[in-house]
CHARMM-style PDB file with segment names, atoms N, HN, CA, C and O in Angstrom:
ATOM      1  N   MET     1     112.271  15.630 139.575  1.00  0.00      PROA
ATOM      2  CA  MET     1     112.097  15.475 141.008  1.00  0.00      PROA
ATOM      3  C   MET     1     112.970  16.464 141.755  1.00  0.00      PROA
ATOM      4  O   MET     1     112.517  17.085 142.716  1.00  0.00      PROA
ATOM      5  N   ALA     2     114.210  16.620 141.332  1.00  0.00      PROA
ATOM      6  HN  ALA     2     114.578  16.116 140.551  1.00  0.00      PROA
ATOM      7  CA  ALA     2     115.116  17.541 142.013  1.00  0.00      PROA
ATOM      8  C   ALA     2     114.631  18.976 141.898  1.00  0.00      PROA
ATOM      9  O   ALA     2     114.834  19.778 142.809  1.00  0.00      PROA
ATOM     10  N   GLU     3     113.987  19.305 140.777  1.00  0.00      PROA
ATOM     11  HN  GLU     3     113.822  18.654 140.036  1.00  0.00      PROA
ATOM     12  CA  GLU     3     113.482  20.661 140.593  1.00  0.00      PROA
ATOM     13  C   GLU     3     112.384  20.987 141.591  1.00  0.00      PROA
ATOM     14  O   GLU     3     112.331  22.105 142.104  1.00  0.00      PROA
ATOM     15  N   SER     4     111.501  20.027 141.880  1.00  0.00      PROA
ATOM     16  HN  SER     4     111.543  19.118 141.463  1.00  0.00      PROA
ATOM     17  CA  SER     4     110.413  20.287 142.816  1.00  0.00      PROA
ATOM     18  C   SER     4     110.942  20.526 144.222  1.00  0.00      PROA
ATOM     19  O   SER     4     110.369  21.318 144.969  1.00  0.00      PROA
ATOM     20  N   VAL     5     112.016  19.860 144.589  1.00  0.00      PROA
ATOM     21  HN  VAL     5     112.482  19.216 143.982  1.00  0.00      PROA
ATOM     22  CA  VAL     5     112.620  20.078 145.900  1.00  0.00      PROA
ATOM     23  C   VAL     5     113.231  21.469 145.973  1.00  0.00      PROA
ATOM     24  O   VAL     5     113.167  22.121 147.015  1.00  0.00      PROA
ATOM     25  N   LEU     6     113.816  21.925 144.889  1.00  0.00      PROA
ATOM     26  HN  LEU     6     113.868  21.396 144.042  1.00  0.00      PROA
ATOM     27  CA  LEU     6     114.437  23.244 144.876  1.00  0.00      PROA
ATOM     28  C   LEU     6     113.409  24.367 144.919  1.00  0.00      PROA
ATOM     29  O   LEU     6     113.721  25.464 145.380  1.00  0.00      PROA
ATOM     30  N   ASN     7     112.191  24.116 144.450  1.00  0.00      PROA
ATOM     31  HN  ASN     7     111.937  23.224 144.076  1.00  0.00      PROA
ATOM     32  CA  ASN     7     111.158  25.141 144.422  1.00  0.00      PROA
ATOM     33  C   ASN     7     110.420  25.296 145.746  1.00  0.00      PROA
ATOM     34  O   ASN     7     109.644  26.238 145.903  1.00  0.00      PROA
ATOM     35  N   VAL     8     110.639  24.407 146.689  1.00  0.00      PROA
ATOM     36  HN  VAL     8     111.269  23.641 146.561  1.00  0.00      PROA
ATOM     37  CA  VAL     8     109.967  24.476 147.983  1.00  0.00      PROA
ATOM     38  C   VAL     8     110.625  25.569 148.820  1.00  0.00      PROA
ATOM     39  O   VAL     8     111.838  25.547 149.030  1.00  0.00      PROA
ATOM     40  N   PRO     9     109.820  26.533 149.303  1.00  0.00      PROA
ATOM     41  CA  PRO     9     110.413  27.599 150.115  1.00  0.00      PROA
ATOM     42  C   PRO     9     110.840  27.070 151.483  1.00  0.00      PROA
ATOM     43  O   PRO     9     110.291  26.087 151.981  1.00  0.00      PROA
ATOM     44  N   ASP    10     111.810  27.727 152.071  1.00  0.00      PROA
ATOM     45  HN  ASP    10     112.255  28.525 151.666  1.00  0.00      PROA
ATOM     46  CA  ASP    10     112.247  27.369 153.409  1.00  0.00      PROA
ATOM     47  C   ASP    10     111.134  27.763 154.379  1.00  0.00      PROA
ATOM     48  O   ASP    10     110.717  28.921 154.411  1.00  0.00      PROA
ATOM     49  N   LEU    11     110.659  26.816 155.156  1.00  0.00      PROA
ATOM     50  HN  LEU    11     110.998  25.876 155.130  1.00  0.00      PROA
ATOM     51  CA  LEU    11     109.529  27.078 156.048  1.00  0.00      PROA
ATOM     52  C   LEU    11     109.842  28.155 157.080  1.00  0.00      PROA
ATOM     53  O   LEU    11     108.938  28.847 157.547  1.00  0.00      PROA
ATOM     54  N   LYS    12     111.101  28.300 157.434  1.00  0.00      PROA
ATOM     55  HN  LYS    12     111.835  27.737 157.055  1.00  0.00      PROA
ATOM     56  CA  LYS    12     111.484  29.322 158.416  1.00  0.00      PROA
ATOM     57  C   LYS    12     111.306  30.728 157.869  1.00  0.00      PROA
ATOM     58  O   LYS    12     111.169  31.681 158.637  1.00  0.00      PROA
ATOM     59  N   ASP    13     111.307  30.866 156.551  1.00  0.00      PROA
ATOM     60  HN  ASP    13     111.418  30.093 155.927  1.00  0.00      PROA
ATOM     61  CA  ASP    13     111.176  32.185 155.930  1.00  0.00      PROA
ATOM     62  C   ASP    13     109.723  32.599 155.708  1.00  0.00      PROA
ATOM     63  O   ASP    13     109.456  33.746 155.349  1.00  0.00      PROA
ATOM     64  N   LEU    14     108.784  31.679 155.918  1.00  0.00      PROA
ATOM     65  HN  LEU    14     109.001  30.747 156.210  1.00  0.00      PROA
ATOM     66  CA  LEU    14     107.378  31.964 155.648  1.00  0.00      PROA
ATOM     67  C   LEU    14     106.701  32.620 156.849  1.00  0.00      PROA
ATOM     68  O   LEU    14     107.064  32.376 158.000  1.00  0.00      PROA
ATOM     69  N   GLU    15     105.721  33.449 156.554  1.00  0.00      PROA
ATOM     70  HN  GLU    15     105.426  33.647 155.620  1.00  0.00      PROA
ATOM     71  CA  GLU    15     104.908  34.074 157.596  1.00  0.00      PROA
ATOM     72  C   GLU    15     103.882  33.056 158.098  1.00  0.00      PROA
ATOM     73  O   GLU    15     103.650  32.029 157.461  1.00  0.00      PROA
ATOM     74  N   GLU    16     103.280  33.352 159.237  1.00  0.00      PROA
ATOM     75  HN  GLU    16     103.468  34.187 159.754  1.00  0.00      PROA
ATOM     76  CA  GLU    16     102.314  32.433 159.836  1.00  0.00      PROA
ATOM     77  C   GLU    16     101.149  32.136 158.886  1.00  0.00      PROA
ATOM     78  O   GLU    16     100.741  30.983 158.743  1.00  0.00      PROA
ATOM     79  N   GLU    17     100.624  33.164 158.248  1.00  0.00      PROA
ATOM     80  HN  GLU    17     100.955  34.100 158.365  1.00  0.00      PROA
ATOM     81  CA  GLU    17      99.492  32.979 157.330  1.00  0.00      PROA
ATOM     82  C   GLU    17      99.868  32.066 156.163  1.00  0.00      PROA
ATOM     83  O   GLU    17      99.059  31.244 155.732  1.00  0.00      PROA
ATOM     84  N   GLU    18     101.079  32.206 155.657  1.00  0.00      PROA
ATOM     85  HN  GLU    18     101.736  32.874 156.006  1.00  0.00      PROA
ATOM     86  CA  GLU    18     101.541  31.351 154.558  1.00  0.00      PROA
ATOM     87  C   GLU    18     101.676  29.894 155.014  1.00  0.00      PROA
ATOM     88  O   GLU    18     101.380  28.971 154.255  1.00  0.00      PROA
ATOM     89  N   LEU    19     102.123  29.698 156.252  1.00  0.00      PROA
ATOM     90  HN  LEU    19     102.364  30.448 156.869  1.00  0.00      PROA
ATOM     91  CA  LEU    19     102.237  28.345 156.790  1.00  0.00      PROA
ATOM     92  C   LEU    19     100.862  27.690 156.921  1.00  0.00      PROA
ATOM     93  O   LEU    19     100.688  26.519 156.584  1.00  0.00      PROA
ATOM     94  N   TRP    20      99.884  28.460 157.415  1.00  0.00      PROA
ATOM     95  HN  TRP    20     100.024  29.412 157.688  1.00  0.00      PROA
ATOM     96  CA  TRP    20      98.525  27.924 157.528  1.00  0.00      PROA
ATOM     97  C   TRP    20      97.957  27.596 156.152  1.00  0.00      PROA
ATOM     98  O   TRP    20      97.236  26.609 156.004  1.00  0.00      PROA
ATOM     99  N   ASN    21      98.264  28.395 155.161  1.00  0.00      PROA
ATOM    100  HN  ASN    21      98.849  29.197 155.281  1.00  0.00      PROA
ATOM    101  CA  ASN    21      97.806  28.115 153.795  1.00  0.00      PROA
ATOM    102  C   ASN    21      98.410  26.816 153.270  1.00  0.00      PROA
ATOM    103  O   ASN    21      97.732  26.044 152.592  1.00  0.00      PROA
ATOM    104  N   LEU    22      99.682  26.575 153.582  1.00  0.00      PROA
ATOM    105  HN  LEU    22     100.232  27.202 154.133  1.00  0.00      PROA
ATOM    106  CA  LEU    22     100.316  25.310 153.185  1.00  0.00      PROA
ATOM    107  C   LEU    22      99.624  24.123 153.847  1.00  0.00      PROA
ATOM    108  O   LEU    22      99.392  23.095 153.209  1.00  0.00      PROA
ATOM    109  N   ILE    23      99.296  24.270 155.126  1.00  0.00      PROA
ATOM    110  HN  ILE    23      99.484  25.105 155.644  1.00  0.00      PROA
ATOM    111  CA  ILE    23      98.595  23.204 155.841  1.00  0.00      PROA
ATOM    112  C   ILE    23      97.239  22.957 155.207  1.00  0.00      PROA
ATOM    113  O   ILE    23      96.865  21.810 154.960  1.00  0.00      PROA
ATOM    114  N   ASP    24      96.498  24.030 154.943  1.00  0.00      PROA
ATOM    115  HN  ASP    24      96.802  24.961 155.144  1.00  0.00      PROA
ATOM    116  CA  ASP    24      95.176  23.885 154.328  1.00  0.00      PROA
ATOM    117  C   ASP    24      95.260  23.235 152.953  1.00  0.00      PROA
ATOM    118  O   ASP    24      94.422  22.404 152.604  1.00  0.00      PROA
ATOM    119  N   ASP    25      96.263  23.608 152.179  1.00  0.00      PROA
ATOM    120  HN  ASP    25      96.943  24.283 152.462  1.00  0.00      PROA
ATOM    121  CA  ASP    25      96.423  23.047 150.838  1.00  0.00      PROA
ATOM    122  C   ASP    25      96.782  21.564 150.868  1.00  0.00      PROA
ATOM    123  O   ASP    25      96.508  20.838 149.913  1.00  0.00      PROA
ATOM    124  N   ASN    26      97.390  21.120 151.955  1.00  0.00      PROA
ATOM    125  HN  ASN    26      97.613  21.710 152.731  1.00  0.00      PROA
ATOM    126  CA  ASN    26      97.843  19.731 152.060  1.00  0.00      PROA
ATOM    127  C   ASN    26      97.103  18.961 153.146  1.00  0.00      PROA
ATOM    128  O   ASN    26      97.595  17.945 153.637  1.00  0.00      PROA
ATOM    129  N   ARG    27      95.936  19.439 153.517  1.00  0.00      PROA
ATOM    130  HN  ARG    27      95.536  20.265 153.119  1.00  0.00      PROA
ATOM    131  CA  ARG    27      95.176  18.851 154.628  1.00  0.00      PROA
ATOM    132  C   ARG    27      94.902  17.355 154.426  1.00  0.00      PROA
ATOM    133  O   ARG    27      95.031  16.580 155.373  1.00  0.00      PROA
ATOM    134  N   HSD    28      94.533  16.944 153.227  1.00  0.00      PROA
ATOM    135  HN  HSD    28      94.429  17.574 152.458  1.00  0.00      PROA
ATOM    136  CA  HSD    28      94.209  15.532 152.987  1.00  0.00      PROA
ATOM    137  C   HSD    28      95.439  14.647 153.204  1.00  0.00      PROA
ATOM    138  O   HSD    28      95.355  13.619 153.875  1.00  0.00      PROA
ATOM    139  N   ALA    29      96.559  15.040 152.645  1.00  0.00      PROA
ATOM    140  HN  ALA    29      96.626  15.875 152.099  1.00  0.00      PROA
ATOM    141  CA  ALA    29      97.789  14.251 152.807  1.00  0.00      PROA
ATOM    142  C   ALA    29      98.209  14.194 154.272  1.00  0.00      PROA
ATOM    143  O   ALA    29      98.673  13.160 154.752  1.00  0.00      PROA
ATOM    144  N   ILE    30      98.043  15.301 154.974  1.00  0.00      PROA
ATOM    145  HN  ILE    30      97.666  16.141 154.584  1.00  0.00      PROA
ATOM    146  CA  ILE    30      98.398  15.338 156.395  1.00  0.00      PROA
ATOM    147  C   ILE    30      97.486  14.407 157.185  1.00  0.00      PROA
ATOM    148  O   ILE    30      97.955  13.657 158.041  1.00  0.00      PROA
ATOM    149  N   SER    31      96.183  14.452 156.903  1.00  0.00      PROA
ATOM    150  HN  SER    31      95.802  15.062 156.208  1.00  0.00      PROA
ATOM    151  CA  SER    31      95.229  13.638 157.664  1.00  0.00      PROA
ATOM    152  C   SER    31      95.439  12.146 157.440  1.00  0.00      PROA
ATOM    153  O   SER    31      95.117  11.345 158.318  1.00  0.00      PROA
ATOM    154  N   LEU    32      95.970  11.757 156.294  1.00  0.00      PROA
ATOM    155  HN  LEU    32      96.232  12.407 155.580  1.00  0.00      PROA
ATOM    156  CA  LEU    32      96.242  10.345 156.050  1.00  0.00      PROA
ATOM    157  C   LEU    32      97.382   9.831 156.929  1.00  0.00      PROA
ATOM    158  O   LEU    32      97.422   8.646 157.259  1.00  0.00      PROA
ATOM    159  N   GLY    33      98.298  10.707 157.305  1.00  0.00      PROA
ATOM    160  HN  GLY    33      98.265  11.670 157.037  1.00  0.00      PROA
ATOM    161  CA  GLY    33      99.438  10.283 158.097  1.00  0.00      PROA
ATOM    162  C   GLY    33      99.280  10.470 159.593  1.00  0.00      PROA
ATOM    163  O   GLY    33     100.141  10.048 160.366  1.00  0.00      PROA
ATOM    164  N   VAL    34      98.186  11.099 160.012  1.00  0.00      PROA
ATOM    165  HN  VAL    34      97.487  11.442 159.385  1.00  0.00      PROA
ATOM    166  CA  VAL    34      97.978  11.368 161.437  1.00  0.00      PROA
ATOM    167  C   VAL    34      97.337  10.162 162.101  1.00  0.00      PROA
ATOM    168  O   VAL    34      96.359   9.609 161.599  1.00  0.00      PROA
ATOM    169  N   ARG    35      97.891   9.766 163.222  1.00  0.00      PROA
ATOM    170  HN  ARG    35      98.686  10.216 163.630  1.00  0.00      PROA
ATOM    171  CA  ARG    35      97.311   8.678 164.006  1.00  0.00      PROA
ATOM    172  C   ARG    35      96.772   9.269 165.301  1.00  0.00      PROA
ATOM    173  O   ARG    35      97.550   9.753 166.123  1.00  0.00      PROA
ATOM    174  N   PRO    36      95.449   9.241 165.503  1.00  0.00      PROA
ATOM    175  CA  PRO    36      94.863   9.834 166.702  1.00  0.00      PROA
ATOM    176  C   PRO    36      95.437   9.291 168.001  1.00  0.00      PROA
ATOM    177  O   PRO    36      95.551  10.033 168.977  1.00  0.00      PROA
ATOM    178  N   CYS    37      95.800   8.015 168.036  1.00  0.00      PROA
ATOM    179  HN  CYS    37      95.707   7.412 167.244  1.00  0.00      PROA
ATOM    180  CA  CYS    37      96.332   7.438 169.271  1.00  0.00      PROA
ATOM    181  C   CYS    37      97.633   8.110 169.692  1.00  0.00      PROA
ATOM    182  O   CYS    37      97.976   8.110 170.874  1.00  0.00      PROA
ATOM    183  N   VAL    38      98.349   8.676 168.751  1.00  0.00      PROA
ATOM    184  HN  VAL    38      98.071   8.676 167.790  1.00  0.00      PROA
ATOM    185  CA  VAL    38      99.593   9.377 169.058  1.00  0.00      PROA
ATOM    186  C   VAL    38      99.329  10.857 169.305  1.00  0.00      PROA
ATOM    187  O   VAL    38      99.959  11.471 170.167  1.00  0.00      PROA
ATOM    188  N   LEU    39      98.410  11.419 168.560  1.00  0.00      PROA
ATOM    189  HN  LEU    39      97.898  10.921 167.860  1.00  0.00      PROA
ATOM    190  CA  LEU    39      98.154  12.854 168.612  1.00  0.00      PROA
ATOM    191  C   LEU    39      97.302  13.286 169.801  1.00  0.00      PROA
ATOM    192  O   LEU    39      97.534  14.357 170.362  1.00  0.00      PROA
ATOM    193  N   ILE    40      96.324  12.479 170.195  1.00  0.00      PROA
ATOM    194  HN  ILE    40      96.135  11.608 169.740  1.00  0.00      PROA
ATOM    195  CA  ILE    40      95.385  12.863 171.251  1.00  0.00      PROA
ATOM    196  C   ILE    40      96.079  13.231 172.564  1.00  0.00      PROA
ATOM    197  O   ILE    40      95.719  14.253 173.148  1.00  0.00      PROA
ATOM    198  N   PRO    41      97.046  12.466 173.062  1.00  0.00      PROA
ATOM    199  CA  PRO    41      97.692  12.868 174.321  1.00  0.00      PROA
ATOM    200  C   PRO    41      98.349  14.253 174.257  1.00  0.00      PROA
ATOM    201  O   PRO    41      98.305  15.002 175.233  1.00  0.00      PROA
ATOM    202  N   TYR    42      98.947  14.593 173.132  1.00  0.00      PROA
ATOM    203  HN  TYR    42      98.982  13.985 172.339  1.00  0.00      PROA
ATOM    204  CA  TYR    42      99.565  15.910 172.986  1.00  0.00      PROA
ATOM    205  C   TYR    42      98.515  17.016 172.970  1.00  0.00      PROA
ATOM    206  O   TYR    42      98.709  18.075 173.566  1.00  0.00      PROA
ATOM    207  N   LEU    43      97.407  16.763 172.287  1.00  0.00      PROA
ATOM    208  HN  LEU    43      97.250  15.902 171.803  1.00  0.00      PROA
ATOM    209  CA  LEU    43      96.337  17.757 172.238  1.00  0.00      PROA
ATOM    210  C   LEU    43      95.682  17.931 173.601  1.00  0.00      PROA
ATOM    211  O   LEU    43      95.284  19.038 173.963  1.00  0.00      PROA
ATOM    212  N   ARG    44      95.567  16.840 174.361  1.00  0.00      PROA
ATOM    213  HN  ARG    44      95.891  15.940 174.067  1.00  0.00      PROA
ATOM    214  CA  ARG    44      95.036  16.943 175.730  1.00  0.00      PROA
ATOM    215  C   ARG    44      95.960  17.787 176.595  1.00  0.00      PROA
ATOM    216  O   ARG    44      95.508  18.668 177.326  1.00  0.00      PROA
ATOM    217  N   GLN    45      97.247  17.514 176.509  1.00  0.00      PROA
ATOM    218  HN  GLN    45      97.615  16.798 175.915  1.00  0.00      PROA
ATOM    219  CA  GLN    45      98.227  18.235 177.319  1.00  0.00      PROA
ATOM    220  C   GLN    45      98.227  19.721 176.987  1.00  0.00      PROA
ATOM    221  O   GLN    45      98.385  20.554 177.879  1.00  0.00      PROA
ATOM    222  N   ALA    46      98.053  20.061 175.713  1.00  0.00      PROA
ATOM    223  HN  ALA    46      97.926  19.384 174.988  1.00  0.00      PROA
ATOM    224  CA  ALA    46      98.025  21.462 175.296  1.00  0.00      PROA
ATOM    225  C   ALA    46      96.665  22.103 175.569  1.00  0.00      PROA
ATOM    226  O   ALA    46      96.476  23.296 175.335  1.00  0.00      PROA
ATOM    227  N   ARG    47      95.728  21.308 176.062  1.00  0.00      PROA
ATOM    228  HN  ARG    47      95.882  20.338 176.252  1.00  0.00      PROA
ATOM    229  CA  ARG    47      94.379  21.773 176.410  1.00  0.00      PROA
ATOM    230  C   ARG    47      93.639  22.368 175.215  1.00  0.00      PROA
ATOM    231  O   ARG    47      92.912  23.352 175.351  1.00  0.00      PROA
ATOM    232  N   VAL    48      93.829  21.769 174.056  1.00  0.00      PROA
ATOM    233  HN  VAL    48      94.420  20.969 173.945  1.00  0.00      PROA
ATOM    234  CA  VAL    48      93.101  22.198 172.860  1.00  0.00      PROA
ATOM    235  C   VAL    48      92.065  21.159 172.443  1.00  0.00      PROA
ATOM    236  O   VAL    48      91.356  21.337 171.453  1.00  0.00      PROA
ATOM    237  N   LEU    49      91.985  20.079 173.204  1.00  0.00      PROA
ATOM    238  HN  LEU    49      92.561  19.933 174.009  1.00  0.00      PROA
ATOM    239  CA  LEU    49      91.067  18.998 172.881  1.00  0.00      PROA
ATOM    240  C   LEU    49      90.123  18.789 174.056  1.00  0.00      PROA
ATOM    241  O   LEU    49      90.571  18.608 175.189  1.00  0.00      PROA
ATOM    242  N   THR    50      88.830  18.813 173.796  1.00  0.00      PROA
ATOM    243  HN  THR    50      88.467  18.960 172.876  1.00  0.00      PROA
ATOM    244  CA  THR    50      87.841  18.561 174.841  1.00  0.00      PROA
ATOM    245  C   THR    50      87.414  17.100 174.779  1.00  0.00      PROA
ATOM    246  O   THR    50      87.744  16.384 173.833  1.00  0.00      PROA
ATOM    247  N   ASP    51      86.679  16.668 175.795  1.00  0.00      PROA
ATOM    248  HN  ASP    51      86.412  17.250 176.563  1.00  0.00      PROA
ATOM    249  CA  ASP    51      86.176  15.293 175.799  1.00  0.00      PROA
ATOM    250  C   ASP    51      85.270  15.040 174.601  1.00  0.00      PROA
ATOM    251  O   ASP    51      85.282  13.960 174.010  1.00  0.00      PROA
ATOM    252  N   LEU    52      84.491  16.051 174.257  1.00  0.00      PROA
ATOM    253  HN  LEU    52      84.482  16.928 174.737  1.00  0.00      PROA
ATOM    254  CA  LEU    52      83.588  15.931 173.109  1.00  0.00      PROA
ATOM    255  C   LEU    52      84.374  15.756 171.808  1.00  0.00      PROA
ATOM    256  O   LEU    52      84.009  14.939 170.963  1.00  0.00      PROA
ATOM    257  N   ASP    53      85.456  16.527 171.651  1.00  0.00      PROA
ATOM    258  HN  ASP    53      85.753  17.191 172.338  1.00  0.00      PROA
ATOM    259  CA  ASP    53      86.309  16.393 170.465  1.00  0.00      PROA
ATOM    260  C   ASP    53      86.925  15.001 170.396  1.00  0.00      PROA
ATOM    261  O   ASP    53      86.966  14.379 169.334  1.00  0.00      PROA
ATOM    262  N   GLU    54      87.401  14.524 171.537  1.00  0.00      PROA
ATOM    263  HN  GLU    54      87.367  15.029 172.399  1.00  0.00      PROA
ATOM    264  CA  GLU    54      88.039  13.210 171.573  1.00  0.00      PROA
ATOM    265  C   GLU    54      87.047  12.116 171.189  1.00  0.00      PROA
ATOM    266  O   GLU    54      87.385  11.218 170.418  1.00  0.00      PROA
ATOM    267  N   ASP    55      85.834  12.184 171.717  1.00  0.00      PROA
ATOM    268  HN  ASP    55      85.559  12.914 172.343  1.00  0.00      PROA
ATOM    269  CA  ASP    55      84.808  11.199 171.357  1.00  0.00      PROA
ATOM    270  C   ASP    55      84.507  11.233 169.866  1.00  0.00      PROA
ATOM    271  O   ASP    55      84.332  10.191 169.234  1.00  0.00      PROA
ATOM    272  N   GLU    56      84.448  12.430 169.312  1.00  0.00      PROA
ATOM    273  HN  GLU    56      84.590  13.277 169.825  1.00  0.00      PROA
ATOM    274  CA  GLU    56      84.173  12.556 167.879  1.00  0.00      PROA
ATOM    275  C   GLU    56      85.288  11.935 167.046  1.00  0.00      PROA
ATOM    276  O   GLU    56      85.023  11.277 166.040  1.00  0.00      PROA
ATOM    277  N   ILE    57      86.523  12.142 167.461  1.00  0.00      PROA
ATOM    278  HN  ILE    57      86.738  12.676 168.278  1.00  0.00      PROA
ATOM    279  CA  ILE    57      87.667  11.574 166.745  1.00  0.00      PROA
ATOM    280  C   ILE    57      87.635  10.050 166.808  1.00  0.00      PROA
ATOM    281  O   ILE    57      87.833   9.372 165.800  1.00  0.00      PROA
ATOM    282  N   LEU    58      87.383   9.525 167.997  1.00  0.00      PROA
ATOM    283  HN  LEU    58      87.222  10.076 168.816  1.00  0.00      PROA
ATOM    284  CA  LEU    58      87.437   8.077 168.181  1.00  0.00      PROA
ATOM    285  C   LEU    58      86.265   7.347 167.536  1.00  0.00      PROA
ATOM    286  O   LEU    58      86.383   6.166 167.210  1.00  0.00      PROA
ATOM    287  N   THR    59      85.138   8.027 167.346  1.00  0.00      PROA
ATOM    288  HN  THR    59      85.042   8.987 167.611  1.00  0.00      PROA
ATOM    289  CA  THR    59      83.967   7.375 166.754  1.00  0.00      PROA
ATOM    290  C   THR    59      83.714   7.802 165.318  1.00  0.00      PROA
ATOM    291  O   THR    59      82.703   7.422 164.728  1.00  0.00      PROA
ATOM    292  N   CYS    60      84.608   8.575 164.757  1.00  0.00      PROA
ATOM    293  HN  CYS    60      85.430   8.883 165.236  1.00  0.00      PROA
ATOM    294  CA  CYS    60      84.427   9.106 163.406  1.00  0.00      PROA
ATOM    295  C   CYS    60      84.419   7.968 162.383  1.00  0.00      PROA
ATOM    296  O   CYS    60      85.306   7.115 162.380  1.00  0.00      PROA
ATOM    297  N   SER    61      83.413   7.970 161.521  1.00  0.00      PROA
ATOM    298  HN  SER    61      82.692   8.664 161.523  1.00  0.00      PROA
ATOM    299  CA  SER    61      83.326   6.924 160.499  1.00  0.00      PROA
ATOM    300  C   SER    61      84.293   7.156 159.343  1.00  0.00      PROA
ATOM    301  O   SER    61      84.450   6.288 158.485  1.00  0.00      PROA
ATOM    302  N   SER    62      84.938   8.313 159.312  1.00  0.00      PROA
ATOM    303  HN  SER    62      84.810   9.018 160.009  1.00  0.00      PROA
ATOM    304  CA  SER    62      85.904   8.598 158.245  1.00  0.00      PROA
ATOM    305  C   SER    62      87.163   7.751 158.377  1.00  0.00      PROA
ATOM    306  O   SER    62      87.865   7.504 157.396  1.00  0.00      PROA
ATOM    307  N   PHE    63      87.438   7.310 159.602  1.00  0.00      PROA
ATOM    308  HN  PHE    63      86.868   7.511 160.398  1.00  0.00      PROA
ATOM    309  CA  PHE    63      88.616   6.484 159.814  1.00  0.00      PROA
ATOM    310  C   PHE    63      88.240   5.038 159.527  1.00  0.00      PROA
ATOM    311  O   PHE    63      87.604   4.376 160.347  1.00  0.00      PROA
ATOM    312  N   THR    64      88.634   4.563 158.368  1.00  0.00      PROA
ATOM    313  HN  THR    64      89.150   5.102 157.702  1.00  0.00      PROA
ATOM    314  CA  THR    64      88.261   3.210 157.967  1.00  0.00      PROA
ATOM    315  C   THR    64      89.170   2.163 158.591  1.00  0.00      PROA
ATOM    316  O   THR    64      88.772   1.008 158.745  1.00  0.00      PROA
ATOM    317  N   ASN    65      90.360   2.547 158.945  1.00  0.00      PROA
ATOM    318  HN  ASN    65      90.683   3.485 158.820  1.00  0.00      PROA
ATOM    319  CA  ASN    65      91.314   1.637 159.550  1.00  0.00      PROA
ATOM    320  C   ASN    65      91.130   1.670 161.066  1.00  0.00      PROA
ATOM    321  O   ASN    65      91.233   2.735 161.675  1.00  0.00      PROA
ATOM    322  N   ARG    66      90.862   0.531 161.674  1.00  0.00      PROA
ATOM    323  HN  ARG    66      90.779  -0.334 161.179  1.00  0.00      PROA
ATOM    324  CA  ARG    66      90.627   0.474 163.115  1.00  0.00      PROA
ATOM    325  C   ARG    66      91.822   1.011 163.904  1.00  0.00      PROA
ATOM    326  O   ARG    66      91.636   1.612 164.962  1.00  0.00      PROA
ATOM    327  N   ALA    67      93.031   0.807 163.415  1.00  0.00      PROA
ATOM    328  HN  ALA    67      93.182   0.318 162.555  1.00  0.00      PROA
ATOM    329  CA  ALA    67      94.228   1.282 164.107  1.00  0.00      PROA
ATOM    330  C   ALA    67      94.263   2.802 164.177  1.00  0.00      PROA
ATOM    331  O   ALA    67      94.886   3.368 165.075  1.00  0.00      PROA
ATOM    332  N   MET    68      93.599   3.465 163.239  1.00  0.00      PROA
ATOM    333  HN  MET    68      93.093   3.005 162.509  1.00  0.00      PROA
ATOM    334  CA  MET    68      93.581   4.923 163.251  1.00  0.00      PROA
ATOM    335  C   MET    68      92.617   5.454 164.304  1.00  0.00      PROA
ATOM    336  O   MET    68      92.757   6.592 164.751  1.00  0.00      PROA
ATOM    337  N   LYS    69      91.639   4.642 164.706  1.00  0.00      PROA
ATOM    338  HN  LYS    69      91.525   3.717 164.343  1.00  0.00      PROA
ATOM    339  CA  LYS    69      90.646   5.094 165.673  1.00  0.00      PROA
ATOM    340  C   LYS    69      91.181   5.085 167.087  1.00  0.00      PROA
ATOM    341  O   LYS    69      90.850   5.976 167.870  1.00  0.00      PROA
ATOM    342  N   THR    70      91.998   4.108 167.440  1.00  0.00      PROA
ATOM    343  HN  THR    70      92.268   3.384 166.805  1.00  0.00      PROA
ATOM    344  CA  THR    70      92.454   4.003 168.827  1.00  0.00      PROA
ATOM    345  C   THR    70      93.945   4.007 168.918  1.00  0.00      PROA
ATOM    346  OT1 THR    70      94.496   3.926 170.016  1.00  0.00      PROA
TER     347      THR     70
END
């Protein structure tokens, strides 16, 4: 376990493309921990979320847990 922690690169040293690759490689694990009810207000404020996107998130059948939908 300690070895795996030592092999993780410092995120500050990575280039933008490498960071996006890490996100893509871990997308499933990230999506399990994301709660739309917390994330949506931030995305609205940053103006990266449209009404259509929000409706899709809230009605998505992929979210099996009701708490994840709202």
